[in-house]
N, C-alpha and C positions, 0 to 999 in steps of 0.2 A: 488670279487663278496661279498664274505660276510660279507666286511665293507661298499658296497654299498647297500646292504640289509639292515644291519643295521641303515644307514643310512638314509632311505626309510621309516624304522617301526618308526622310530625316526620322522621322518617328521607329518606322518601319525598320531602318537598320539599327536602331536601339535596340528594339524587340530583339531582333536576329540576335544581335552580341549578348545581350542577358540569357538568350535560350541558349548559345553556345558555352557563356559560363557557365551557366547552370549544371551543362552538360558536364564540362570540366571537373566541377564542383563535385556533381555526382560521384565522376569515377575515382576520385581522391577522397570523398567521404566512404564507398563501397570496401575501397583498399584499407583504409584504417579500421574501419568495422572488421574486416578478416583478420587482419592484425591483431585488435585488441581480443577476437575469438579466440585465434591460436593460444594469446597470453595467458587469458582466464581460463584457459583447459577446455574451452567447449567444444571445440573442434578437433579429432584425431589430427598428429601432424606424423610427418616423415622426413626425414634429410641427415643428411652428413652431419657429424658430429664428434665428441669424444665420451669413451667411456671410462670412468674411473673407480677403482676397486679399492676399497678401503679393507682391510685386514686386519685382526690381533697379532701385535706382535711375538715374536717368540719368548716363552717363559724365562725371565734370568732370573736368577739362585739369587743376584746379590740384590733384587727391589722386594721387598716384603711386600708391598703391594699391589696387587694387578691391577690397580686403576692406572698404574703405568704404563701399561702395554696393551690396554684394550681402548678399542674403538669408542667414544662418546659421541653425543649430538653435536656438541662444540665442533667435533673434526669435521661430522658430515657438513655442519651451517659454513663452515671455514671454506669448503671447496664449493658447495652451491655456492655461495656469495661472488667466489672469486669467479664461477662460470657465468652467473648472470650478468657482473661487471665487466665481463669480459664478452659480453655480446649474445650471451646464449638465449635461444628464442623458446625455449622449452627446457624443462628438466623432470626426469624421473628419480625416486629412489626404490631399488630393487623393483622396479616395472610399475610403480605406483608414482601418478601424475603430481607434481608441486603446484600450488596454486598460490596465488597471493595471499591466503589467509591459512596457510598450511602452517601445521605446528607441528616440531620434532620434539620429543623427550624420550630420554635414556631411562630405561625400566631394567636394569641389571644387564644381563647378556646382551638383551637385545636393544631396537630403538622402537617408536611408538609412532609412526607417521600419520597424523589426524586419524588417530584409536586405532590404528592396524596396528600389529607388531609384525618387525621382522626382522630374522634373526643374521647375524655376522655370517658370512662377508657382506658388506654394504656397497651393490654396485650403483654408483650415482651416474644417469647416461643424461646428456646434454645434447642440442640440436644448435647448431652453429657453426663456423668456420673453424674446420678441425685445427688448420694449423695457428689461429689465434688463440682458441682455447688451449691446445695443449702447450703453448709459448708462454701463457698466463700462471698455467700450473706449475711449469718448469723455470721460473724468472728465478734468480740467486736470493737466496735467503725469503721466497714468498712460500704460499702454501704447501707446497710439496716437501721441501726443504722442513719446514716447521713439523709437518706430519710425520717423516722420518726422524727429526730429532724427538719426537714424542716415542718412539719406537713400535711405529706403524709399518704395515708393508702397503706402501700405495703401489699399485699399477695403472698406465695409462694405456689405454688402447682407441687410436684416431682414426680418423677417414672411412669408417662403417657406417653404412645405413642404419637410421636406428627410427624405431616405430613408435610413438606412442597412442593409447587410446584417449577418446576424449574422456574429460572427466566426470560427466554426467553419465555415462555409460560403464565407468568405474563403479561410481557409486547404485546405480540401480543395481549392478548384479555382485554388489558386496565387497567388492576391491578387484 
């Protein structure tokens, strides 16, 4: 009987351990699900971050081609990619949330983000560590230097609270 009791107690302990492990896993899964919802743009987000403004450069008489001093989608992509690589949790262009399937196209003096046109200047907001995001943008020979070399005006404004709507509410309301 004693052996049978020991076996039953061991079985109960195993069951209790598995329940405890399941609760720990549930917490981890819930946290991961929330992070994925935030990354996919399914929930509104708010946090500290960096605002990067890109403006067309001043007209220069020695440059015949206006493309030499206007912001193109490639410039916007450079900033977005740098911010994501630096740990940005969410990004918006002129208030429109960017997601994994977003597409940005240059159409003359405006850019089109997921079918919605935005005129210059282009404000790219990123939620994440303001210090890390700013340092990454200001690396010597990095994105900011490249943009300035392309005759663009680049302004960084860090440490402010940034709010972004959920992507679905943005799509439901038409922008």
